[in-house]
N, C-alpha and C positions, 0 to 999 in steps of 0.2 A: 369618706369620712363620716363617722356616726355623729348623731346630733348631740351626744353627750361628751364627745371628745373635748378636752380642754376644761371641762367642768369637774369640779371636785364632788365626788359622791359623798353625800352626807349619810350618816347612820340614821336609820329609821328608829324612832322611839315611839312606844305606845302612847296614845293620847291619855289613857288612864294615868293619873298621877301628875300630868303636866301642869294642871291648874294649881295643885298643891305646891309643886316645885316653884312655880312663878311667885305665888304668894309668900313662900318662905324667903325667896330672894328679895322680895319687897319689904321684908321685915315684919310680916304679919303672921306669926306662927300659929296663933289660935284660929285665925280665919283659914289658914292652910290645913290645920287639923280638921276643922269642920268640913272643908271641901273633900278631904280624903275619906272621911266617914260617909259623906253623901255619895261618893263614887261607889262605895261597896254596899250601900243599903239594899239595893235591888238584889244583889247576889245573896245577901244574908237572909232576906225575907222571902225570896222566891218571886217568880213572875206574877202570880196572882196577888200576893201580898203587896207587891210594888204598885199594882194598879189601884190599890185602895189606901196606900199610905206613902208618906214622903217625909224626909227629915226637914224640920222647920228651923232648927238652930241648935247650937251646942253651947250650953251655959253652965259654967262651973263643973264641967266634966259630965253633965247630964245631957243626953241627946233628946231633944224634944221632937216628937213625931206627931204629925197631923194625920188623922185617919178620917176617911169619908163617912163612915157609919159607926154607930155604937156597937153593932155586932162585930165588925172588924176590930174595933178598939179592944173589945173583950178578948177576942181570939188572939190578937197580938200580945196582949197583957199576959195571957196564959203561956205564950211562947217566949216570954221575956228572957228567961235564963238561957235558952237555946240561942236566941238572937245575940245576946251579949257574948256568948262563947264563940259564935261564928265571926262576929266583928273583932274579937280579940285575936282569933286565929289569923284573920286577914290583915289586921292593922297593928298588932302588937301593942306597944304603949300608946299609940295614937287612938286606940279604941276608947269609946266612952265608958265611964264607970257605971252608968245606969241609964235607963230609958224611961221617958215619961210620955205617955200617949194621951192625946186629947182629940176629941171629935171636932172637926172643922170642915166647912163646906167650900172653902175657896180653892181655886186651882193651885196646883203645886207651882213653885217658882222655877 
């Protein structure tokens, strides 16, 4: 007899999106939206950009992004349109309407 006999196999679900789903179920749609945006930030900005920036919050449809240096802040500002397009493609109507970058030296949350 196998170790799994008698157990119901559950369907595997990707972890990506799980936090957003739970927050939606808890009645926190704006927090869920911010979580979904945060999940796709590294994909939109790329691995190097993700090492230097992280989403800090979503306020009024504007994603506030903390950046570790002024050089990276300027670089990402120049890529703003491309980043917004990448987030729209991945998130649809959950994507932020705009991005605001600011230099901050604290560790990402």
